C-alpha positions as CSV (number, residue, x, y, z in Angstrom):
1,X,8.8,15.5,-12.1
2,X,10.9,13.2,-9.9
3,X,14.6,12.7,-10.8
4,X,14.1,8.9,-10.6
5,X,12.5,6.8,-13.2
6,X,9.9,4.6,-11.7
7,X,7.0,2.5,-12.6
8,X,4.2,0.5,-10.9
9,X,1.7,-2.2,-11.6
10,X,-1.5,-2.7,-9.7
11,X,-3.8,-5.8,-9.6
12,X,-7.3,-5.6,-8.0
13,X,-10.2,-7.9,-7.6
14,X,-13.6,-7.8,-5.9
15,X,-14.9,-10.5,-3.5
16,X,-17.1,-12.6,-5.9
17,X,-20.5,-11.7,-4.4
18,X,-19.9,-7.9,-4.8
19,X,-19.9,-5.5,-7.7
20,X,-17.4,-3.1,-5.8
21,X,-14.0,-3.7,-4.1
22,X,-13.6,-3.2,-0.6
23,X,-9.9,-2.3,-1.2
24,X,-8.4,0.9,-2.6
25,X,-5.2,2.3,-3.7
26,X,-3.8,5.7,-4.8
27,X,-0.3,6.4,-6.5
28,X,0.9,9.9,-7.4
29,X,3.9,11.9,-8.1
30,X,4.2,15.3,-6.7
31,X,7.5,17.1,-7.6
32,X,10.2,15.0,-6.0
33,X,7.8,12.8,-3.9
34,X,6.0,9.8,-4.9
35,X,3.0,8.8,-2.7
36,X,1.4,5.4,-2.6
37,X,-1.4,4.1,-0.3
38,X,-2.9,0.6,-0.3
39,X,-6.1,0.5,2.0
40,X,-8.7,-2.1,2.8
41,X,-12.2,-1.3,4.2
42,X,-13.2,-3.6,7.0
43,X,-15.4,-6.3,5.8
44,X,-16.6,-6.3,2.2
45,X,-19.0,-4.7,-0.2
46,X,-20.3,-1.1,-0.5
47,X,-19.5,0.0,3.1
48,X,-16.0,-1.3,2.9
49,X,-15.6,0.3,-0.5
50,X,-16.8,3.6,0.9
51,X,-14.3,3.4,3.7
52,X,-11.4,2.5,1.3
53,X,-12.4,5.5,-1.0
54,X,-12.4,7.9,1.9
55,X,-8.8,6.8,2.6
56,X,-7.6,7.2,-1.0
57,X,-9.4,10.6,-1.5
58,X,-7.7,11.9,1.7
59,X,-4.2,10.8,0.8
60,X,-4.7,12.3,-2.7
61,X,-5.8,15.6,-1.2
62,X,-2.8,15.9,1.1
63,X,-0.1,14.2,-0.8
64,X,1.6,17.4,-1.7
65,X,1.6,19.1,1.6
66,X,1.6,16.7,4.6
67,X,3.9,14.2,6.0
68,X,2.7,10.5,5.8
69,X,2.1,10.4,9.7
70,X,-0.2,13.6,9.3
71,X,-2.0,12.0,6.4
72,X,-2.7,8.9,8.4
73,X,-4.2,11.1,11.1
74,X,-6.4,12.8,8.5
75,X,-7.5,9.4,7.1
76,X,-8.4,8.3,10.7
77,X,-10.5,11.5,11.0
78,X,-12.2,10.9,7.8
79,X,-13.4,7.4,8.9
80,X,-15.0,8.7,12.1
81,X,-18.6,7.2,12.2
82,X,-17.6,4.9,9.3
83,X,-17.0,1.2,9.1
84,X,-13.2,1.7,9.2
85,X,-10.2,0.6,7.3
86,X,-6.6,-0.4,7.3
87,X,-3.9,1.3,5.4
88,X,-0.2,1.6,4.4
89,X,1.3,4.8,3.1
90,X,4.7,5.1,1.3
91,X,6.2,8.4,0.8
92,X,9.3,8.2,-1.5
93,X,11.7,11.2,-1.4
94,X,13.7,11.0,-4.6
95,X,16.0,13.9,-3.6
96,X,17.1,12.2,-0.4
97,X,16.8,8.8,-1.9
98,X,14.6,7.9,1.2
99,X,11.4,5.8,1.5
100,X,9.2,6.6,4.4
101,X,6.6,4.1,5.6
102,X,3.5,4.4,7.9
103,X,0.9,1.6,8.3
104,X,-2.1,1.0,10.5
105,X,-3.4,-2.6,10.3
106,X,-2.7,-5.6,8.2
107,X,-1.7,-4.3,4.8
108,X,1.6,-6.1,4.2
109,X,4.6,-4.2,2.7
110,X,7.9,-5.8,1.4
111,X,10.9,-3.6,0.4
112,X,13.4,-5.4,-1.9
113,X,17.0,-4.2,-2.0
114,X,19.5,-6.4,-4.0
115,X,18.9,-9.9,-2.4
116,X,17.4,-8.7,0.8
117,X,13.7,-8.1,1.8
118,X,12.7,-5.7,4.6
119,X,9.4,-5.7,6.4
120,X,8.3,-2.3,7.7
121,X,6.0,-2.9,10.7
122,X,2.5,-1.4,10.9
123,X,0.9,0.1,14.0
124,X,-1.7,-2.3,15.4
125,X,-5.5,-1.6,14.9
126,X,-7.5,0.1,12.3
127,X,-8.7,3.7,11.3
128,X,-12.0,4.6,12.5
129,X,-11.6,8.0,14.2
130,X,-10.3,6.6,17.6
131,X,-7.0,7.7,18.9
132,X,-4.0,6.2,17.1
133,X,-0.3,6.8,17.4
134,X,1.2,5.6,14.0
135,X,5.0,5.6,13.6
136,X,7.1,6.1,10.6
137,X,10.0,3.9,9.5
138,X,12.6,5.4,7.2
139,X,14.7,3.3,4.6
140,X,17.4,4.4,2.0
141,X,16.9,3.2,-1.5
142,X,18.8,2.9,-4.5
143,X,18.0,2.7,-8.2
144,X,16.6,-0.8,-8.9
145,X,14.9,-1.2,-5.5
146,X,11.3,-2.5,-5.4
147,X,8.2,-2.4,-3.2
148,X,5.5,-4.9,-3.0
149,X,2.3,-4.0,-0.9
150,X,-0.9,-6.3,-0.6
151,X,-4.1,-6.4,1.2
152,X,-5.0,-9.5,3.3
153,X,-7.0,-11.0,0.2
154,X,-3.6,-12.6,-0.8
155,X,-0.6,-14.3,0.9
156,X,2.8,-14.4,-0.7
157,X,3.8,-18.1,-0.7
158,X,7.5,-17.5,-0.4
159,X,8.6,-14.0,0.3
160,X,12.3,-14.8,-0.6
161,X,11.0,-15.3,-4.2
162,X,10.2,-11.6,-4.5
163,X,14.0,-10.8,-5.0
164,X,14.0,-12.8,-8.1
165,X,13.5,-10.9,-11.3
166,X,11.7,-13.7,-13.0
167,X,9.1,-13.8,-10.2
168,X,8.8,-10.0,-10.4
169,X,8.2,-10.0,-14.1
170,X,5.5,-12.9,-13.7
171,X,3.7,-10.8,-11.0
172,X,3.9,-7.7,-13.3
173,X,1.9,-9.8,-15.9
174,X,-0.5,-11.1,-13.2
175,X,0.9,-14.6,-13.7
176,X,0.6,-15.3,-10.0
177,X,-0.5,-18.9,-9.5
178,X,2.8,-20.2,-8.1
179,X,3.6,-17.1,-6.2
180,X,0.5,-16.0,-4.5
181,X,-2.5,-17.6,-2.8
182,X,-5.8,-15.9,-3.2
183,X,-8.5,-15.9,-0.5
184,X,-12.2,-15.4,-0.8
185,X,-12.0,-11.8,-0.3
186,X,-11.2,-8.4,-2.0
187,X,-7.6,-8.3,-3.0
188,X,-5.2,-5.8,-4.2
189,X,-1.3,-5.8,-4.8
190,X,0.8,-2.9,-5.8
191,X,4.4,-3.1,-7.2
192,X,6.7,-0.1,-7.4
193,X,10.0,-0.1,-9.3
194,X,12.3,2.5,-8.3
């Protein structure tokens, strides 16, 4: 068990014309590490769903043993000969109070500390078995910090609003109308409270 008390909330919705979601997520706690991935299979429908599923299954399989950079490489290999996907992985080390981020493609990530919002930068491109060189950014965190990740099915109307506790509570209750704009696409957002 981690030595920090943490919680999360997830909202996910399929693109209207499909029965499956082309996005995926996985969140797990492994001793002193918390691992979270949000992924978006390229396109929509069953092929996108399958690609997203391969990413989440790979991260779940290797969460206890590999660095997030190595997990990203494993995800890339898993998607060889598949449609492809984009993904962002967070690895939270509760012992060191550090948050490590690695992203490939357009999954957005916001880290909220007090009244400041940080934007980790993803590696350009997508996962499909081609050579990638993802980099890892490391941030310190303190109790009360928050993370917000989302696929490109939504836009945050005003990122500065994420620091407000009222906004955060509304989003946790899926009351999103004034804070998020939904596109005609699969969509996922994940909120982490540390």
